[in-house]
PyMOL CGO cylinders between C-alpha atoms (Angstrom):
from pymol import cmd
from pymol.cgo import CYLINDER

trace = [
    CYLINDER, 46.78, 11.54, 12.36, 44.03, 13.95, 11.29, 0.3, 1, 1, 1, 1, 1, 1,
    CYLINDER, 44.03, 13.95, 11.29, 42.56, 16.51, 13.65, 0.3, 1, 1, 1, 1, 1, 1,
    CYLINDER, 42.56, 16.51, 13.65, 39.05, 15.74, 14.87, 0.3, 1, 1, 1, 1, 1, 1,
    CYLINDER, 39.05, 15.74, 14.87, 36.34, 18.39, 15.01, 0.3, 1, 1, 1, 1, 1, 1,
    CYLINDER, 36.34, 18.39, 15.01, 33.21, 18.28, 17.16, 0.3, 1, 1, 1, 1, 1, 1,
    CYLINDER, 33.21, 18.28, 17.16, 30.16, 18.45, 14.91, 0.3, 1, 1, 1, 1, 1, 1,
    CYLINDER, 30.16, 18.45, 14.91, 26.50, 18.10, 15.80, 0.3, 1, 1, 1, 1, 1, 1,
    CYLINDER, 26.50, 18.10, 15.80, 23.86, 17.50, 13.13, 0.3, 1, 1, 1, 1, 1, 1,
    CYLINDER, 23.86, 17.50, 13.13, 20.17, 16.73, 13.38, 0.3, 1, 1, 1, 1, 1, 1,
    CYLINDER, 20.17, 16.73, 13.38, 17.85, 14.84, 11.05, 0.3, 1, 1, 1, 1, 1, 1,
    CYLINDER, 17.85, 14.84, 11.05, 14.10, 14.17, 11.24, 0.3, 1, 1, 1, 1, 1, 1,
    CYLINDER, 14.10, 14.17, 11.24, 12.92, 10.55, 11.03, 0.3, 1, 1, 1, 1, 1, 1,
    CYLINDER, 12.92, 10.55, 11.03, 9.34, 9.61, 10.18, 0.3, 1, 1, 1, 1, 1, 1,
    CYLINDER, 9.34, 9.61, 10.18, 7.65, 6.27, 9.63, 0.3, 1, 1, 1, 1, 1, 1,
    CYLINDER, 7.65, 6.27, 9.63, 4.40, 5.29, 7.96, 0.3, 1, 1, 1, 1, 1, 1,
    CYLINDER, 4.40, 5.29, 7.96, 3.47, 1.99, 9.57, 0.3, 1, 1, 1, 1, 1, 1,
    CYLINDER, 3.47, 1.99, 9.57, 0.35, -0.06, 10.09, 0.3, 1, 1, 1, 1, 1, 1,
    CYLINDER, 0.35, -0.06, 10.09, 0.43, 0.28, 13.89, 0.3, 1, 1, 1, 1, 1, 1,
    CYLINDER, 0.43, 0.28, 13.89, 0.34, -3.43, 14.70, 0.3, 1, 1, 1, 1, 1, 1,
    CYLINDER, 0.34, -3.43, 14.70, 3.99, -4.51, 14.79, 0.3, 1, 1, 1, 1, 1, 1,
    CYLINDER, 3.99, -4.51, 14.79, 6.44, -1.74, 15.60, 0.3, 1, 1, 1, 1, 1, 1,
    CYLINDER, 6.44, -1.74, 15.60, 9.25, -1.60, 13.03, 0.3, 1, 1, 1, 1, 1, 1,
    CYLINDER, 9.25, -1.60, 13.03, 12.84, -0.77, 13.85, 0.3, 1, 1, 1, 1, 1, 1,
    CYLINDER, 12.84, -0.77, 13.85, 15.57, 1.10, 12.08, 0.3, 1, 1, 1, 1, 1, 1,
    CYLINDER, 15.57, 1.10, 12.08, 19.32, 1.51, 12.08, 0.3, 1, 1, 1, 1, 1, 1,
    CYLINDER, 19.32, 1.51, 12.08, 20.86, 4.92, 11.52, 0.3, 1, 1, 1, 1, 1, 1,
    CYLINDER, 20.86, 4.92, 11.52, 24.28, 5.10, 9.86, 0.3, 1, 1, 1, 1, 1, 1,
    CYLINDER, 24.28, 5.10, 9.86, 26.87, 7.80, 9.26, 0.3, 1, 1, 1, 1, 1, 1,
    CYLINDER, 26.87, 7.80, 9.26, 29.16, 6.73, 6.39, 0.3, 1, 1, 1, 1, 1, 1,
    CYLINDER, 29.16, 6.73, 6.39, 28.14, 3.07, 6.82, 0.3, 1, 1, 1, 1, 1, 1,
    CYLINDER, 28.14, 3.07, 6.82, 29.05, 3.18, 10.52, 0.3, 1, 1, 1, 1, 1, 1,
    CYLINDER, 29.05, 3.18, 10.52, 26.16, 2.22, 12.80, 0.3, 1, 1, 1, 1, 1, 1,
    CYLINDER, 26.16, 2.22, 12.80, 25.16, 5.13, 15.02, 0.3, 1, 1, 1, 1, 1, 1,
    CYLINDER, 25.16, 5.13, 15.02, 22.06, 3.65, 16.69, 0.3, 1, 1, 1, 1, 1, 1,
    CYLINDER, 22.06, 3.65, 16.69, 19.23, 1.17, 16.39, 0.3, 1, 1, 1, 1, 1, 1,
    CYLINDER, 19.23, 1.17, 16.39, 15.72, 2.04, 17.55, 0.3, 1, 1, 1, 1, 1, 1,
    CYLINDER, 15.72, 2.04, 17.55, 12.27, 0.53, 17.73, 0.3, 1, 1, 1, 1, 1, 1,
    CYLINDER, 12.27, 0.53, 17.73, 9.62, 2.86, 16.28, 0.3, 1, 1, 1, 1, 1, 1,
    CYLINDER, 9.62, 2.86, 16.28, 6.78, 3.43, 18.78, 0.3, 1, 1, 1, 1, 1, 1,
    CYLINDER, 6.78, 3.43, 18.78, 4.88, 6.42, 17.49, 0.3, 1, 1, 1, 1, 1, 1,
    CYLINDER, 4.88, 6.42, 17.49, 2.01, 6.64, 15.04, 0.3, 1, 1, 1, 1, 1, 1,
    CYLINDER, 2.01, 6.64, 15.04, 1.62, 10.41, 14.81, 0.3, 1, 1, 1, 1, 1, 1,
    CYLINDER, 1.62, 10.41, 14.81, 5.05, 11.85, 15.63, 0.3, 1, 1, 1, 1, 1, 1,
    CYLINDER, 5.05, 11.85, 15.63, 8.33, 12.63, 13.92, 0.3, 1, 1, 1, 1, 1, 1,
    CYLINDER, 8.33, 12.63, 13.92, 11.60, 11.98, 15.77, 0.3, 1, 1, 1, 1, 1, 1,
    CYLINDER, 11.60, 11.98, 15.77, 14.53, 14.40, 15.64, 0.3, 1, 1, 1, 1, 1, 1,
    CYLINDER, 14.53, 14.40, 15.64, 17.77, 12.42, 15.83, 0.3, 1, 1, 1, 1, 1, 1,
    CYLINDER, 17.77, 12.42, 15.83, 20.68, 14.38, 17.30, 0.3, 1, 1, 1, 1, 1, 1,
    CYLINDER, 20.68, 14.38, 17.30, 24.01, 13.15, 15.93, 0.3, 1, 1, 1, 1, 1, 1,
    CYLINDER, 24.01, 13.15, 15.93, 27.15, 14.28, 17.78, 0.3, 1, 1, 1, 1, 1, 1,
    CYLINDER, 27.15, 14.28, 17.78, 30.41, 13.36, 16.05, 0.3, 1, 1, 1, 1, 1, 1,
    CYLINDER, 30.41, 13.36, 16.05, 34.13, 13.71, 16.55, 0.3, 1, 1, 1, 1, 1, 1,
    CYLINDER, 34.13, 13.71, 16.55, 34.87, 13.88, 12.84, 0.3, 1, 1, 1, 1, 1, 1,
    CYLINDER, 34.87, 13.88, 12.84, 37.89, 14.37, 10.63, 0.3, 1, 1, 1, 1, 1, 1,
    CYLINDER, 37.89, 14.37, 10.63, 37.67, 16.63, 7.57, 0.3, 1, 1, 1, 1, 1, 1,
    CYLINDER, 37.67, 16.63, 7.57, 35.72, 15.17, 4.68, 0.3, 1, 1, 1, 1, 1, 1,
    CYLINDER, 35.72, 15.17, 4.68, 32.29, 14.17, 3.45, 0.3, 1, 1, 1, 1, 1, 1,
    CYLINDER, 32.29, 14.17, 3.45, 29.67, 12.27, 5.43, 0.3, 1, 1, 1, 1, 1, 1,
    CYLINDER, 29.67, 12.27, 5.43, 26.40, 10.61, 4.43, 0.3, 1, 1, 1, 1, 1, 1,
    CYLINDER, 26.40, 10.61, 4.43, 23.50, 9.75, 6.74, 0.3, 1, 1, 1, 1, 1, 1,
    CYLINDER, 23.50, 9.75, 6.74, 21.42, 6.71, 5.85, 0.3, 1, 1, 1, 1, 1, 1,
    CYLINDER, 21.42, 6.71, 5.85, 18.70, 4.56, 7.38, 0.3, 1, 1, 1, 1, 1, 1,
    CYLINDER, 18.70, 4.56, 7.38, 18.12, 0.80, 7.16, 0.3, 1, 1, 1, 1, 1, 1,
    CYLINDER, 18.12, 0.80, 7.16, 14.72, -0.65, 8.18, 0.3, 1, 1, 1, 1, 1, 1,
    CYLINDER, 14.72, -0.65, 8.18, 14.74, -3.61, 10.58, 0.3, 1, 1, 1, 1, 1, 1,
    CYLINDER, 14.74, -3.61, 10.58, 11.91, -6.12, 10.75, 0.3, 1, 1, 1, 1, 1, 1,
    CYLINDER, 11.91, -6.12, 10.75, 8.79, -5.32, 8.73, 0.3, 1, 1, 1, 1, 1, 1,
    CYLINDER, 8.79, -5.32, 8.73, 10.25, -3.96, 5.50, 0.3, 1, 1, 1, 1, 1, 1,
    CYLINDER, 10.25, -3.96, 5.50, 6.83, -2.86, 4.22, 0.3, 1, 1, 1, 1, 1, 1,
    CYLINDER, 6.83, -2.86, 4.22, 6.89, 0.09, 6.63, 0.3, 1, 1, 1, 1, 1, 1,
    CYLINDER, 6.89, 0.09, 6.63, 8.28, 3.25, 5.04, 0.3, 1, 1, 1, 1, 1, 1,
    CYLINDER, 8.28, 3.25, 5.04, 10.85, 5.39, 6.84, 0.3, 1, 1, 1, 1, 1, 1,
    CYLINDER, 10.85, 5.39, 6.84, 11.87, 8.84, 5.62, 0.3, 1, 1, 1, 1, 1, 1,
    CYLINDER, 11.87, 8.84, 5.62, 14.80, 11.07, 6.56, 0.3, 1, 1, 1, 1, 1, 1,
    CYLINDER, 14.80, 11.07, 6.56, 14.36, 14.82, 6.11, 0.3, 1, 1, 1, 1, 1, 1,
    CYLINDER, 14.36, 14.82, 6.11, 15.60, 18.19, 7.31, 0.3, 1, 1, 1, 1, 1, 1,
    CYLINDER, 15.60, 18.19, 7.31, 19.32, 17.58, 7.83, 0.3, 1, 1, 1, 1, 1, 1,
    CYLINDER, 19.32, 17.58, 7.83, 20.72, 20.53, 9.80, 0.3, 1, 1, 1, 1, 1, 1,
    CYLINDER, 20.72, 20.53, 9.80, 24.27, 21.29, 10.92, 0.3, 1, 1, 1, 1, 1, 1,
    CYLINDER, 24.27, 21.29, 10.92, 23.73, 22.59, 14.46, 0.3, 1, 1, 1, 1, 1, 1,
    CYLINDER, 23.73, 22.59, 14.46, 27.29, 23.00, 15.69, 0.3, 1, 1, 1, 1, 1, 1,
    CYLINDER, 27.29, 23.00, 15.69, 30.85, 22.79, 14.43, 0.3, 1, 1, 1, 1, 1, 1,
    CYLINDER, 30.85, 22.79, 14.43, 32.83, 23.46, 11.25, 0.3, 1, 1, 1, 1, 1, 1,
    CYLINDER, 32.83, 23.46, 11.25, 30.56, 21.68, 8.79, 0.3, 1, 1, 1, 1, 1, 1,
    CYLINDER, 30.56, 21.68, 8.79, 28.08, 22.49, 6.05, 0.3, 1, 1, 1, 1, 1, 1,
    CYLINDER, 28.08, 22.49, 6.05, 25.22, 20.64, 4.38, 0.3, 1, 1, 1, 1, 1, 1,
    CYLINDER, 25.22, 20.64, 4.38, 26.15, 19.66, 0.82, 0.3, 1, 1, 1, 1, 1, 1,
    CYLINDER, 26.15, 19.66, 0.82, 23.14, 17.54, -0.27, 0.3, 1, 1, 1, 1, 1, 1,
    CYLINDER, 23.14, 17.54, -0.27, 19.90, 16.09, 1.08, 0.3, 1, 1, 1, 1, 1, 1,
    CYLINDER, 19.90, 16.09, 1.08, 21.53, 13.72, 3.60, 0.3, 1, 1, 1, 1, 1, 1,
    CYLINDER, 21.53, 13.72, 3.60, 25.18, 14.72, 3.17, 0.3, 1, 1, 1, 1, 1, 1,
    CYLINDER, 25.18, 14.72, 3.17, 27.48, 17.18, 4.92, 0.3, 1, 1, 1, 1, 1, 1,
    CYLINDER, 27.48, 17.18, 4.92, 31.15, 18.10, 4.82, 0.3, 1, 1, 1, 1, 1, 1,
    CYLINDER, 31.15, 18.10, 4.82, 33.41, 18.74, 7.79, 0.3, 1, 1, 1, 1, 1, 1,
    CYLINDER, 33.41, 18.74, 7.79, 36.11, 21.33, 7.07, 0.3, 1, 1, 1, 1, 1, 1,
]
cmd.load_cgo(trace, "trace")
């Protein structure tokens, strides 16, 4: 059994939507569903805080739109806030 490390990362989520029907999204870490949210804001960016008990290795954060697929979501600004991890690419990090 591998040792688990507490890691906290953050990522900014933004959505360009038409403002009539609120879109939703699912946030994944390595294809494992972390949360599902309904987007409610027209002029704000949301900072998702992702706490993990993670084994050593690489992790990828991804987003899947739910509902109106014409709305555009973007993920930016991945930051490792706490724990033995480092950012390795745009939406990827490695736990040591």
